[in-house]
C-alpha positions as CSV (number, residue, x, y, z in Angstrom):
1,M,-61.9,129.6,62.6
2,S,-59.5,130.3,65.5
3,A,-57.9,127.6,67.6
4,T,-59.8,129.0,70.6
5,Q,-63.0,127.5,69.2
6,F,-61.7,124.0,69.8
7,N,-63.3,123.4,73.2
8,R,-64.0,119.7,72.7
9,I,-61.2,117.7,71.2
10,L,-61.5,114.0,70.4
11,L,-58.3,112.0,70.2
12,A,-58.5,108.6,68.6
13,V,-55.9,106.3,70.0
14,D,-54.6,102.7,69.9
15,E,-51.3,101.2,70.9
16,S,-49.5,101.9,67.6
17,P,-46.5,104.2,67.0
18,C,-48.6,106.5,64.8
19,S,-51.1,106.9,67.6
20,E,-48.3,107.6,70.1
21,R,-47.1,110.4,67.8
22,A,-50.6,111.9,67.7
23,V,-50.9,111.6,71.5
24,N,-47.6,113.6,71.9
25,Y,-48.8,116.2,69.5
26,A,-52.2,116.4,71.3
27,K,-50.5,117.0,74.6
28,G,-49.2,120.3,73.4
29,I,-52.6,121.4,72.0
30,V,-54.4,120.4,75.2
31,S,-51.8,122.2,77.5
32,D,-52.3,125.4,75.4
33,L,-56.1,125.4,75.0
34,K,-57.3,123.5,78.1
35,P,-60.3,122.0,76.3
36,S,-62.5,119.1,77.2
37,L,-60.8,116.0,75.9
38,A,-62.3,112.7,74.8
39,L,-60.0,109.7,74.3
40,V,-61.5,107.0,72.1
41,T,-60.2,103.5,71.3
42,V,-61.9,100.8,69.2
43,V,-61.5,97.1,69.7
44,P,-62.4,95.1,66.6
45,P,-65.1,92.5,67.1
46,T,-63.9,89.1,68.3
47,S,-63.5,86.7,65.4
48,P,-65.0,83.2,65.8
49,T,-62.5,80.5,66.5
50,S,-62.5,77.1,64.9
51,Y,-60.2,75.6,67.6
52,G,-61.7,72.2,68.6
53,V,-64.4,72.5,65.9
54,D,-64.9,69.8,63.3
55,P,-66.6,71.2,60.2
56,L,-67.1,67.6,58.9
57,L,-69.4,67.1,61.8
58,G,-71.3,70.3,61.0
59,Q,-69.9,72.2,64.0
60,Q,-69.7,76.0,63.5
61,P,-66.9,78.3,64.7
62,I,-67.7,79.8,68.1
63,I,-67.0,83.2,69.7
64,I,-65.4,82.9,73.2
65,P,-66.9,85.8,75.2
66,E,-63.9,85.8,77.6
67,V,-61.6,86.9,74.8
68,S,-63.7,89.9,74.0
69,E,-64.0,90.8,77.7
70,I,-60.2,90.6,78.2
71,Q,-59.7,92.9,75.1
72,Q,-62.2,95.4,76.5
73,Q,-60.6,95.4,79.9
74,A,-57.1,95.9,78.4
75,A,-58.4,98.7,76.2
76,Q,-60.0,100.5,79.2
77,K,-56.8,100.2,81.2
78,F,-54.9,101.7,78.3
79,L,-57.4,104.6,78.1
80,D,-57.4,105.2,81.9
81,D,-53.6,105.2,82.0
82,L,-53.5,107.6,79.0
83,A,-56.1,110.0,80.5
84,V,-53.8,110.6,83.5
85,E,-51.2,112.1,81.1
86,F,-53.7,114.8,80.0
87,A,-53.9,116.7,83.3
88,G,-54.1,120.0,81.4
89,A,-57.5,119.2,80.0
90,S,-60.5,120.9,81.7
91,E,-62.1,117.4,81.8
92,T,-61.3,114.1,80.2
93,F,-63.7,111.4,79.0
94,T,-62.9,107.9,77.7
95,F,-64.8,105.9,75.1
96,N,-64.1,102.2,74.7
97,R,-66.0,100.9,71.7
98,I,-66.2,97.6,69.8
99,G,-66.6,97.7,66.0
100,D,-65.2,99.4,62.9
101,V,-62.7,102.0,63.9
102,R,-63.8,104.6,61.4
103,D,-67.5,104.2,62.2
104,E,-67.0,104.2,65.9
105,V,-64.7,107.3,66.0
106,L,-67.2,109.2,63.8
107,Q,-70.1,108.1,66.0
108,V,-68.3,109.2,69.2
109,A,-67.4,112.5,67.6
110,K,-71.1,113.1,66.7
111,E,-72.5,112.0,70.0
112,W,-69.9,113.9,72.0
113,T,-70.1,116.9,69.6
114,A,-66.4,117.2,69.1
115,D,-65.0,120.4,67.7
116,L,-61.8,118.7,66.5
117,I,-60.7,115.1,65.9
118,I,-57.0,114.3,66.2
119,V,-55.9,111.0,64.7
120,G,-52.5,109.5,63.7
121,T,-51.6,107.9,60.4
122,N,-48.9,105.5,59.4
123,G,-48.5,107.3,56.0
124,R,-48.8,104.2,53.8
125,T,-49.1,104.9,50.1
126,G,-49.4,103.0,46.9
127,F,-50.2,99.3,47.1
128,D,-49.8,99.2,50.9
129,H,-52.5,101.9,51.1
130,F,-54.7,100.0,48.6
131,L,-54.5,96.8,50.6
132,S,-54.9,98.2,54.1
133,G,-56.9,101.3,53.4
134,S,-56.6,104.3,55.7
135,V,-58.7,104.9,58.8
136,S,-57.6,108.5,59.0
137,E,-58.6,109.2,55.3
138,A,-62.0,107.6,55.9
139,I,-62.5,109.8,59.0
140,I,-61.5,112.9,57.0
141,R,-64.1,112.1,54.3
142,K,-67.0,111.6,56.7
143,A,-66.3,113.9,59.6
144,T,-68.5,116.9,60.3
145,C,-65.8,118.8,62.2
146,P,-62.1,119.5,61.4
147,V,-59.7,116.6,61.5
148,L,-56.0,117.0,62.4
149,V,-54.0,114.1,61.0
150,I,-50.6,113.5,62.5
151,P,-48.2,111.5,60.3
152,L,-45.9,109.0,61.9
153,H,-42.8,110.6,60.2
154,C,-43.1,114.4,60.6
155,D,-40.5,116.8,61.8
């Protein structure tokens, strides 16, 4: 498979240093290939809060919808600001999802028919990897297209 077959590149992003490294790497690829680019970020579902709730009175934790809305707006602004940096792409799409990062990235890749997924990784190993898992590894295992993983510490 030649690199020229990558016409639809999906870049999974968040505001972490490993994602920033992947963004910088993707800029070079996009400037060379001029593909369609999809930027996807995933906001975890809002956790219920127990602030002001008394379990002894049978009150259940509640979800405050405003918190979710604020998170979504911030994520969309992040995507919009980032999209401007990819002027070399033939077109740029943004996907702002709520849910499990792995599942949502894979779903967008399938719906958008991505040729390549680019994702960053923090490079955890051993016990740290066991505790936190690896989103990039999970994406590699389930993806139906090539996945380019950019480690945080590469030269």
